[in-house]
C-alpha positions as CSV (number, residue, x, y, z in Angstrom):
1,M,-6.1,-6.0,-30.9
2,V,-3.9,-3.7,-31.7
3,K,-5.7,-1.0,-30.6
4,C,-6.2,-2.4,-27.3
5,L,-2.4,-3.2,-26.9
6,E,-2.0,0.4,-28.1
7,Q,-4.3,2.0,-25.5
8,L,-3.0,-0.1,-22.9
9,K,0.6,1.3,-23.5
10,I,-0.5,4.1,-23.2
11,W,-2.4,3.9,-19.7
12,W,0.6,2.1,-18.6
13,T,2.5,4.9,-19.4
14,E,0.6,7.5,-17.5
15,R,0.7,5.2,-14.7
16,R,4.2,5.4,-14.6
17,V,4.0,8.9,-14.4
18,K,1.3,9.3,-12.2
19,L,3.7,6.9,-9.4
20,R,6.1,8.6,-10.0
21,N,5.2,11.6,-9.3
22,T,3.2,10.6,-6.4
23,A,6.9,9.3,-4.9
24,V,8.4,12.6,-5.8
25,N,5.6,14.3,-3.6
26,V,6.0,12.3,-0.6
27,Q,9.5,12.7,-0.5
28,R,8.9,16.2,-0.3
29,A,6.2,16.7,1.9
30,F,7.9,14.4,4.5
31,A,11.2,16.6,3.5
32,L,9.3,19.5,4.7
33,V,7.6,18.2,8.1
34,W,11.0,17.0,9.1
35,D,12.6,20.5,8.4
36,V,9.9,22.1,10.3
37,H,9.2,19.5,13.2
38,R,11.1,16.2,13.1
39,P,8.8,14.9,16.1
40,S,6.0,15.2,14.0
41,A,7.7,13.7,10.8
42,L,8.8,10.6,13.5
43,A,4.8,10.5,14.5
44,M,4.2,10.5,11.3
45,L,6.3,7.4,10.0
46,A,4.9,5.7,13.3
47,C,1.4,6.0,12.7
48,T,2.4,4.7,9.0
49,L,4.1,1.8,10.3
50,V,1.4,1.2,13.0
51,G,-1.4,0.9,10.5
52,S,0.7,-0.8,7.9
53,L,1.0,-3.6,10.5
54,L,-2.4,-3.6,11.8
55,L,-3.5,-4.6,7.8
56,A,-1.1,-7.4,8.1
57,A,-2.3,-8.4,10.9
58,Q,-6.1,-8.4,10.0
59,S,-5.4,-10.6,7.2
60,L,-3.3,-13.0,9.0
61,V,-6.2,-13.6,11.5
62,G,-8.7,-13.6,8.6
63,M,-6.7,-16.3,7.0
64,R,-6.3,-18.8,9.6
65,A,-10.0,-18.3,10.5
66,I,-10.8,-19.0,7.3
67,C,-8.2,-21.7,6.9
68,Q,-9.8,-23.5,10.4
69,R,-13.6,-23.4,9.0
70,I,-12.3,-25.3,5.3
71,G,-10.2,-27.8,7.4
72,K,-13.6,-28.0,10.1
73,R,-15.6,-28.9,6.7
74,M,-13.3,-31.3,5.5
75,S,-12.6,-33.3,8.2
76,G,-16.2,-34.1,9.4
């Protein structure tokens, strides 16, 4: 059990380091694009936001469809 916990701790530490490095690299990339061509940086930001909203909308529609199906089966 102790060995498993040690491995989990090592894995979690590696994940945190990788996440931190990824965040730094994203900031650097966005700063580079911003310095070179601001309209491209704004377009990249807009595409990211639209993509996120599309995923959220798909999840919402799917959840509602499932809830309607379950409601119909439970009622009759």
